[in-house]
C-alpha positions in Angstrom: -38.5 14.9 -89.9 -37.3 18.1 -88.0 -35.9 18.8 -84.2 -34.8 22.0 -83.1 -32.6 22.3 -79.7 -32.9 24.8 -76.8 -29.7 27.0 -76.5 -29.0 26.6 -72.8 -29.7 23.0 -72.3 -30.2 21.8 -75.8 -33.5 20.0 -75.2 -35.2 19.1 -78.1 -37.9 20.7 -79.9 -40.1 18.7 -82.7 -41.0 21.1 -85.4 -45.1 20.8 -85.7 -45.8 18.6 -88.5 -42.9 16.4 -88.4 -41.4 13.5 -86.3 -44.6 11.1 -86.9 -44.2 8.0 -85.5 -41.2 9.2 -83.6 -42.4 11.9 -81.5 -42.5 10.0 -78.5 -38.8 8.7 -78.7 -37.8 12.3 -79.5 -39.3 13.6 -76.5 -38.0 10.9 -74.2 -34.5 11.1 -75.6 -34.3 14.8 -76.3 -36.3 16.5 -73.6 -37.4 13.8 -70.7 -33.7 12.5 -70.1 -31.7 16.0 -70.4 -34.5 17.3 -67.9 -33.6 14.7 -65.3 -29.8 15.4 -65.6 -30.4 19.0 -65.7 -32.4 18.6 -62.6 -30.9 16.2 -60.2 -28.0 14.4 -62.4 -24.6 14.0 -61.2 -21.7 13.4 -63.3 -18.9 11.6 -61.6 -15.3 12.8 -62.4 -11.8 11.2 -61.3 -8.5 11.5 -62.4 -9.2 9.1 -65.4 -11.9 11.7 -66.7 -9.2 14.3 -67.6 -6.6 14.5 -70.4 -3.5 16.4 -69.0 -5.5 17.4 -66.3 -8.2 19.2 -68.3 -11.7 18.7 -69.2 -14.1 20.2 -72.0 -17.9 19.8 -71.4 -20.0 20.3 -74.3 -24.1 20.2 -74.6 -25.0 16.8 -76.3 -28.5 16.6 -78.1 -30.6 13.4 -78.2 -32.8 12.1 -81.1 -35.4 9.4 -81.6 -32.7 6.8 -81.7 -30.7 7.6 -78.8 -30.0 10.3 -75.7 -26.3 10.8 -76.7 -25.8 11.4 -72.8 -21.9 10.7 -72.3 -19.2 11.5 -69.9 -18.4 14.9 -71.4 -22.4 16.3 -71.6 -22.4 19.5 -70.3 -26.4 19.2 -69.1 -25.6 17.5 -66.0 -26.5 19.6 -62.5 -24.1 18.1 -60.4 -20.1 17.7 -61.1 -18.7 15.6 -58.3 -14.9 15.0 -58.2 -12.8 12.9 -56.2 -9.5 10.4 -56.5 -8.0 13.2 -58.3 -4.2 12.9 -58.9 -3.4 16.8 -59.7 -5.4 20.1 -59.8 -7.7 20.1 -62.6 -9.6 22.7 -65.0 -13.0 21.9 -66.3 -14.3 23.9 -69.2 -17.7 24.6 -69.3 -20.3 26.0 -71.9 -20.6 29.6 -72.4 -24.4 29.6 -71.9 -26.8 30.5 -69.0 -26.0 27.6 -66.7 -25.7 26.5 -63.6 -23.4 24.0 -61.5 -23.4 22.4 -58.3 -19.5 21.3 -58.2 -18.6 18.9 -55.0 -15.0 18.6 -54.9 -14.9 15.3 -52.4 -11.0 15.0 -53.2 -9.0 15.7 -50.1 -5.8 17.1 -51.7 -6.5 18.8 -55.4 -8.5 21.8 -56.5 -10.7 22.2 -59.4 -11.3 25.3 -61.2 -14.3 25.5 -63.7 -14.2 28.6 -66.3 -15.7 29.5 -69.7 -13.4 29.1 -72.5 -10.6 31.6 -72.9 -11.5 32.8 -69.1 -10.0 32.2 -65.8 -12.9 30.8 -64.1 -13.0 30.2 -60.3 -11.5 27.6 -57.9 -13.2 25.0 -55.7 -11.0 24.1 -53.0 -10.4 20.5 -52.2 -13.6 19.3 -49.7 -15.1 22.3 -50.8 -18.8 22.3 -52.2 -19.9 25.2 -54.3 -22.7 26.7 -56.4 -21.2 28.1 -59.7 -23.1 30.1 -62.6 -22.2 31.7 -65.8 -22.7 35.5 -65.5 -22.5 36.2 -69.4 -18.7 36.0 -69.5 -17.2 33.4 -67.1 -18.1 31.1 -64.3 -18.4 32.8 -60.7 -19.0 31.2 -57.4 -22.5 32.4 -55.5 -22.3 30.0 -52.7 -19.8 28.0 -50.8 -19.4 25.3 -48.0 -16.8 27.6 -47.0 -17.5 30.8 -45.4 -15.9 33.7 -47.5 -16.7 37.1 -48.7 -18.8 38.1 -45.8 -19.2 41.8 -45.4 -19.7 43.3 -41.8 -19.1 42.0 -38.0 -21.4 39.9 -36.2 -22.4 41.9 -33.2 -22.0 40.0 -29.6 -25.8 40.2 -29.5 -26.2 38.0 -32.4 -23.6 35.3 -31.2 -20.8 36.8 -32.9 -17.8 38.9 -31.2 -18.2 42.4 -32.4 -14.7 42.6 -33.0 -12.4 41.4 -36.3 -9.4 40.5 -34.9 -8.1 37.6 -32.7 -5.2 36.3 -30.9 -3.9 32.8 -30.0 -5.3 29.3 -31.2 -8.0 26.9 -29.8 -11.3 27.0 -28.6 -13.4 30.0 -28.1 -12.9 31.7 -24.4 -15.9 32.5 -22.5 -15.4 35.0 -19.3 -16.7 32.6 -16.6 -14.1 29.6 -16.0 -12.8 29.1 -18.8 -9.5 27.0 -19.4 -6.5 28.9 -21.1 -3.6 26.6 -22.4 -0.2 28.8 -22.0 -1.8 32.3 -22.4 -0.1 35.3 -22.6 -1.8 37.6 -19.9 -0.1 40.7 -20.8 -0.7 43.4 -17.6 -3.9 42.6 -16.0 -5.8 45.3 -14.3 -6.7 42.8 -11.3 -6.4 39.2 -10.6 -6.8 37.1 -7.7 -4.3 33.9 -7.6 -5.7 32.1 -4.8 -6.3 28.8 -6.6 -2.9 29.3 -8.7 0.1 26.9 -8.6 3.3 26.6 -10.1 4.3 30.3 -10.0 8.2 30.3 -10.8 9.8 32.5 -8.1 13.0 32.9 -10.5 10.7 34.3 -13.3 7.2 35.0 -12.3 7.7 37.6 -9.4 8.7 41.0 -10.6 10.5 43.7 -8.5 12.9 41.4 -6.6 16.6 42.3 -6.3 19.1 39.9 -7.8 19.6 36.8 -6.1 16.4 37.1 -3.8 14.8 34.6 -5.9 17.6 31.8 -5.5 17.7 32.8 -1.9 13.9 32.4 -1.5 14.3 29.0 -3.1 17.4 27.9 -1.4 17.7 29.9 1.9 21.5 29.4 2.5 23.9 31.9 4.1 25.9 31.6 0.6 22.4 33.0 -1.5 21.7 35.6 1.0 25.3 36.9 0.9 24.5 37.0 -3.3 21.0 38.7 -2.8 22.8 41.5 -0.5 24.1 44.6 -2.4 26.1 46.0 0.7 27.1 43.0 3.0 30.8 42.7 4.3 32.6 39.7 4.8 32.0 36.2 3.5 30.9 32.7 5.2 28.0 31.8 7.2 25.1 34.0 8.4 26.3 36.0 11.6 23.5 36.2 14.5 23.8 38.6 17.3 24.4 35.8 20.4 27.6 33.9 20.4 28.6 33.9 16.6 32.0 32.7 15.4 33.6 35.0 13.4 36.7 34.4 11.2 39.3 37.0 10.8 36.8 39.7 10.6 37.8 43.6 10.3 36.0 45.3 13.4 36.7 48.6 12.8 36.3 51.0 16.0 33.9 49.1 18.3 32.0 51.6 20.6 32.3 49.0 23.4 33.7 45.4 23.7 34.8 43.0 26.3 37.9 41.2 25.3 38.5 39.4 28.3 38.7 36.2 26.6 40.6 37.3 23.5 44.5 36.7 22.9 46.4 39.4 21.5 49.6 39.7 19.2 52.6 41.9 19.7 50.6 45.0 18.9 53.2 46.7 16.7 54.1 43.5 15.0 51.9 43.8 11.8 51.8 47.7 11.5 54.0 50.8 10.4 54.0 54.2 11.7 51.0 56.2 13.7 47.6 54.9 14.4 46.3 58.0 12.4 47.8 56.3 9.1 49.6 53.9 7.0 53.2 55.2 6.4 53.9 52.7 3.2 52.5 52.1 -0.2 49.8 49.5 -0.1 50.6 47.1 -2.6 48.5 45.2 -5.5 48.7 41.7 -3.6 47.4 43.4 -0.7 44.3 45.3 -2.6 46.1 48.6 -3.0 47.2 50.4 -6.6 51.0 50.3 -5.7 50.9 54.0 -6.8 51.6 56.9 -4.6 50.9 60.1 -6.3 47.4 61.7 -6.4 45.7 61.3 -9.2 44.4 64.2 -11.5 40.9 64.8 -12.6 39.9 62.5 -15.4 43.2 60.2 -14.3 42.0 56.4 -14.7 44.2 53.6 -13.2 44.5 50.8 -16.2 46.0 47.4 -15.2 49.0 46.7 -17.4 49.7 43.0 -16.0 51.8 43.6 -12.8 50.4 46.6 -11.7 48.3 49.8 -12.4 49.1 52.5 -14.9 47.8 55.8 -14.1 46.7 57.8 -17.4 44.1 60.0 -19.1 41.8 59.3 -22.3 43.0 60.6 -25.7 40.7 62.4 -28.0 40.1 61.1 -31.4 38.8 62.6 -34.4 35.9 64.8 -34.1 35.8 63.8 -30.4 36.8 66.0 -27.3 37.2 65.1 -23.9 36.7 67.3 -20.7 38.2 66.0 -17.4 36.7 67.4 -14.1 37.1 66.2 -10.8 35.3 62.8 -10.5 34.0 63.2 -13.9 34.7 62.8 -17.7 32.7 64.4 -20.5 33.3 62.7 -24.1 31.8 65.0 -26.8 31.1 64.7 -30.2 32.4 67.6 -32.2 31.4 66.7 -35.9 27.5 65.6 -35.2 26.3 64.2 -38.7 23.7 66.5 -40.3 20.2 65.3 -41.4 18.6 66.1 -45.2 15.4 68.5 -45.3 12.8 68.3 -47.7 12.7 71.6 -49.0 10.2 71.7 -52.1 7.7 68.9 -53.7 6.3 69.5 -57.3 3.8 67.2 -59.2 3.8 66.4 -62.9 0.2 66.5 -64.6 -2.3 65.3 -63.6 -0.7 64.9 -60.3 -0.8 68.3 -58.4 1.6 69.4 -55.5 1.0 72.9 -53.5 5.0 72.9 -53.3 6.9 73.5 -50.3 8.2 71.4 -47.5 4.9 70.3 -46.5 3.0 70.1 -50.0 -0.6 68.9 -50.5 -0.7 65.9 -53.1 -3.9 65.9 -55.3 -5.4 64.9 -58.4 -8.5 65.8 -60.2 -11.2 63.6 -61.7 -11.1 62.6 -65.3 -13.4 64.6 -68.0 -14.0 64.9 -71.5 -11.3 67.8 -71.2 -9.5 67.0 -68.0 -6.7 64.3 -67.8 -7.1 62.5 -63.9 -8.1 59.4 -62.0 -11.3 57.4 -62.9 -14.4 58.0 -60.6 -16.1 54.8 -59.7 -19.3 56.4 -61.4 -17.1 56.7 -64.5 -15.8 53.2 -64.3 -19.4 51.4 -64.0 -20.3 53.3 -66.9 -17.6 52.2 -68.8 -17.6 48.6 -67.5 -21.6 48.8 -68.9 -20.7 49.6 -72.4 -21.0 47.3 -75.7 -17.9 44.8 -75.9 -15.8 45.5 -79.0 -17.7 45.2 -82.0 -16.0 42.7 -84.6 -16.9 42.3 -88.3 -18.4 38.7 -88.8 -18.6 38.1 -85.2 -21.2 40.4 -83.7 -21.5 42.5 -86.7 -23.2 41.1 -89.8 -22.1 41.8 -93.3 -24.3 41.9 -96.7 -22.2 41.4 -99.8 -19.1 41.9 -97.8 -20.4 45.2 -96.3 -20.6 45.7 -92.7 -23.8 47.2 -91.1 -22.0 49.5 -89.3 -21.9 53.3 -89.6 -23.7 56.0 -91.5 -25.3 55.8 -95.1 -27.4 53.0 -96.9 -26.2 49.4 -97.9 -27.0 48.8 -101.5 -27.7 45.2 -102.5 -27.4 44.6 -106.2 -28.1 41.6 -108.5 -25.4 40.6 -110.3 -26.2 37.1 -111.8 -29.6 35.2 -111.8 -29.7 31.7 -112.9 -32.7 28.8 -113.1 -33.0 25.7 -112.1 -35.3 23.1 -114.3 -37.8 23.8 -115.2 -37.2 27.0 -114.4 -35.0 28.8 -117.2 -33.0 32.4 -116.8 -31.4 34.3 -119.5 -28.6 35.2 -117.0 -27.4 38.6 -116.2 -28.5 41.7 -113.8 -31.4 41.6 -116.1 -32.6 38.3 -116.7 -35.5 36.9 -118.5 -37.1 34.1 -116.5 -39.3 31.4 -118.3 -40.8 27.9 -118.0 -42.0 25.5 -120.9 -45.4 23.8 -120.5 -45.2 20.4 -119.1 -45.6 17.5 -121.5 -45.1 13.6 -121.3 -41.5 14.2 -121.9 -40.7 17.6 -120.5 -41.1 19.2 -116.9 -43.1 22.4 -116.6 -46.1 24.6 -116.0 -49.6 23.1 -116.4 -51.6 24.6 -119.4 -55.1 25.1 -119.0 -56.2 22.5 -121.3 -54.2 19.7 -119.5 -55.8 21.1 -116.5 -59.2 20.4 -117.6 -58.3 17.0 -119.1 -57.0 15.9 -115.8 -60.0 17.4 -113.8 -62.4 15.7 -116.0 -60.9 12.3 -115.1 -62.4 9.9 -112.6 -61.0 9.5 -108.9 -59.0 6.7 -107.6 -60.1 4.0 -104.8 -58.9 3.8 -101.2 -58.4 0.2 -100.4 -57.2 0.2 -96.7 -56.2 3.1 -94.3 -54.4 2.3 -91.2 -53.2 4.4 -88.4 -49.9 4.6 -85.9 -50.4 5.3 -82.2 -51.7 7.6 -81.0 -53.9 7.7 -84.1 -56.2 5.0 -84.6 -58.0 4.1 -88.0 -60.8 1.6 -88.4 -59.4 0.3 -91.6 -60.9 -0.7 -95.0 -62.3 1.6 -97.6 -64.2 4.2 -95.3 -62.0 4.2 -92.6 -62.8 6.2 -89.2 -59.6 8.1 -88.1 -59.3 9.0 -84.5 -56.8 10.0 -81.5 -57.6 9.5 -78.1 -57.0 12.5 -75.4 -53.7 12.4 -73.7 -53.7 11.7 -70.4 -50.8 11.0 -67.6 -50.6 7.2 -69.2 -51.8 7.6 -72.8 -50.3 9.6 -75.7 -52.8 11.5 -77.8 -54.2 15.0 -78.4 -54.0 18.2 -76.2 -57.7 18.9 -74.6 -58.6 22.7 -74.5 -58.8 21.7 -70.6 -55.5 20.3 -70.3 -54.3 23.2 -72.6 -55.7 26.1 -70.4 -54.0 24.1 -67.1 -51.0 23.8 -68.7 -51.0 27.7 -70.2 -51.7 28.7 -66.9 -48.6 27.4 -64.9 -45.6 29.3 -64.0 -43.4 29.9 -66.8 -39.8 28.6 -66.8 -37.3 30.7 -64.5 -35.7 31.7 -61.0 -38.6 32.8 -58.6 -39.2 33.5 -55.4 -42.4 32.8 -53.9 -44.0 34.2 -50.6 -43.1 31.5 -47.6 -41.7 29.2 -50.3 -38.7 27.3 -50.1 -36.1 28.8 -51.8 -33.6 25.8 -52.2 -30.1 26.7 -54.0 -30.4 30.1 -55.4 -27.9 30.6 -58.3 -27.1 34.1 -57.1 -28.6 36.7 -54.5 -27.7 39.9 -52.4 -29.1 39.6 -48.9 -28.7 43.0 -47.8 -32.3 43.6 -46.8 -33.2 40.2 -45.7 -34.2 39.9 -42.1 -35.1 36.8 -40.0 -32.0 34.5 -40.8 -31.6 32.2 -38.1 -28.1 31.7 -37.2 -28.4 28.6 -35.3 -29.9 27.1 -38.7 -29.3 29.3 -41.6 -25.9 29.9 -41.7 -23.2 27.1 -42.6 -19.7 27.3 -42.2 -17.3 29.1 -39.8 -17.2 33.0 -39.5 -13.9 34.3 -39.5 -12.3 36.9 -37.3 -12.2 39.4 -39.9 -16.0 39.2 -40.2 -16.9 39.2 -36.5 -16.4 35.8 -35.8 -14.0 33.4 -33.9 -12.4 31.5 -36.6 -13.2 28.5 -34.5 -16.1 26.2 -33.8 -15.5 25.0 -30.2 -15.1 26.9 -26.9 -14.1 26.5 -23.0 -15.6 27.7 -20.2 -18.9 29.7 -20.0 -20.5 33.6 -20.1 -19.2 36.5 -22.2 -17.0 36.3 -25.1 -13.6 37.4 -24.3 -11.1 39.8 -26.1 -7.7 40.4 -26.1 -7.5 44.1 -24.3 -8.6 44.5 -20.6 -11.3 41.3 -20.4 -12.7 40.3 -16.9 -12.0 36.6 -16.3 -13.8 35.0 -13.4 -12.3 31.8 -12.0 -10.4 31.0 -15.0 -8.0 27.9 -15.4 -4.8 30.0 -16.7 -2.8 26.5 -17.7 0.9 27.6 -18.0 1.0 31.3 -19.7 3.8 31.8 -22.0 4.3 35.1 -20.5 2.8 37.7 -18.1 2.9 41.0 -16.1 1.3 40.4 -13.0 2.0 44.0 -11.3 -1.7 44.4 -10.6 -2.6 40.9 -9.2 -2.8 40.0 -5.5 -1.1 36.7 -4.1 -1.7 34.1 -1.8 1.5 33.1 0.1 3.5 32.2 -2.5 4.6 28.5 -1.2 1.0 27.9 -2.8 0.5 25.3 -0.2 0.1 27.4 3.0 -2.3 30.0 4.0 -0.4 33.9 4.8 -1.2 37.4 4.1 -1.0 38.5 0.9 2.4 40.0 -0.3 4.3 37.4 1.6 6.9 34.7 0.5 7.4 31.9 2.6 9.5 28.7 2.9 9.7 26.1 5.8 11.6 28.3 8.5 12.2 31.8 6.6 9.9 34.3 5.1 9.8 37.6 3.6 7.1 40.1 4.3 6.5 43.8 2.7 5.2 46.3 5.4 6.1 50.1 5.3 8.4 50.2 2.0 10.4 47.4 3.2 11.0 44.0 3.2 11.5 42.0 6.6 13.3 38.8 6.7 12.2 36.7 9.3 12.9 33.3 10.8 9.9 31.9 12.1 8.1 35.0 13.7 11.4 36.8 14.6 12.3 39.7 12.2 15.9 39.1 11.1 16.9 41.9 8.9 15.5 44.6 6.6 15.8 45.4 2.9 14.5 48.7 1.5 14.3 50.2 -2.1 17.9 51.6 -2.4 19.1 48.1 -1.5 20.2 48.7 1.9 20.0 45.7 3.9 20.0 46.0 7.8 20.3 43.4 10.7 18.0 43.8 13.2 19.0 44.6 17.0 16.6 41.7 18.4 18.2 38.9 16.1 18.7 35.6 17.9 22.2 34.2 17.0 22.9 30.5 16.4 26.3 28.9 16.7 28.9 28.3 18.9 30.3 30.9 21.0 
């Protein structure tokens, strides 16, 4: 009784002429059951299936008694993992084999590999097809999009670019909703429906304190916004203002009818042309009487001012001039300069301070870099030959190298009834058979035996599918095999079976490919993107990296996009230099370029900002910071 087994799936192969009476059990247990698990069988693996987080699968063999399929049988097609306690490693047989690995665990990965190899990792939640390539197991398909090449163009539903910015949904050009976008500097924008623009941080070009004044238009805030104001207190308008200790200067005209005067000399000394005493520090002076030299500085000393000049330190020179001080570094540091670069073979340098660095390709006589052509040539060569492993030996002589291998006879023995005299040149003999000795049949005995009578068959039976009619003259028969009956193979069925497709991986015209173990799709066409591609196309391959979008229209890229009525949310940053604005209080109408509060407003015209109270211009501010109160201002207050 002899059953052989195939290399890859260990399917039973009963040898012709053997397995009488058990042939059906051999086929069922060693072939059919294994084909069933190899095509659609699923092996469930949990943390309890592993020892020290490792598991070795091995091909098992069925026989007439049992299938012998178990928890480490390697012939299963699907390996389904769940409830793992750590990352695990599965070592599978080093034979041509394809597995569908389903890692249903939410946390831990599984590595599948050949013995003494590194294998590939199937991440938590990933489904992958892995294949033994002759050295190790590799991943040929995955539910996770990876290893894509090229960039999917916009016309095919991609983005046409390989970078992205921000997170969240894919943005299309018409009415998208953006969440805290960084707008950069748009080339144009209309903010009619925008709200929440902060005056203090959202409007560029305003002077110091202007935004505070616009938010709270008080006299103090206006004074803080001005750069050339004089005095303090409330804002002054033209009609009947109340001035507190004003410094009038020299009025060009005035009516002092209602003024009261002190004695005119009580608070002054000297003539009207100038003061005759030194103005003390407490009165806003320096307390010094001398004219300062070029470069002199007045430096506070705790009670007044000391007039002095700067002292030059090491490597520093100071030049004092009228209204100016020049400080010069007389010992600037110097930088290094590359004057020559050389190369050590196989690296070659052209020399000098702008060298060309190169290396020749390696050949049989030249050291250098390895070309991709040579790499593929060397990589495709025979692996190292090892005596006794992939080199056979004869009489301890390796079958490798030149010359002949000699096979010499050193000794020949015989097993009864064969007798050998031994040694390298033995005499082989056999005695004649007798009633007490085994040996050869003599011609005399042959004639004796041949002349004897024959025996009698009394009964012959048959074991299915063989049938015997019984008795001393039985009729032995066997029915033809069918879908429900064991029996002999008819010539018709033989031709039918012989005409079927041989085993292997084939692509048929118009057929369903199923899950190929591997393939290169470079020259394929017609792949429907909506149904033929799974996973999320990453940014690096021209996708977006996300599976949801907001708005409608064209895909938006980060440089100079045109957005149609977007909902910007609250941008984290942005420069609105080129944007047009509605009235900045967001709830009233007005001309572009104006800022309005309840009574006050600022309007830009002719390169100036005009401050208005209602419809009346009250002051102007030019680009140099000069603030001018206009003549037609109507003042408010008590005369």
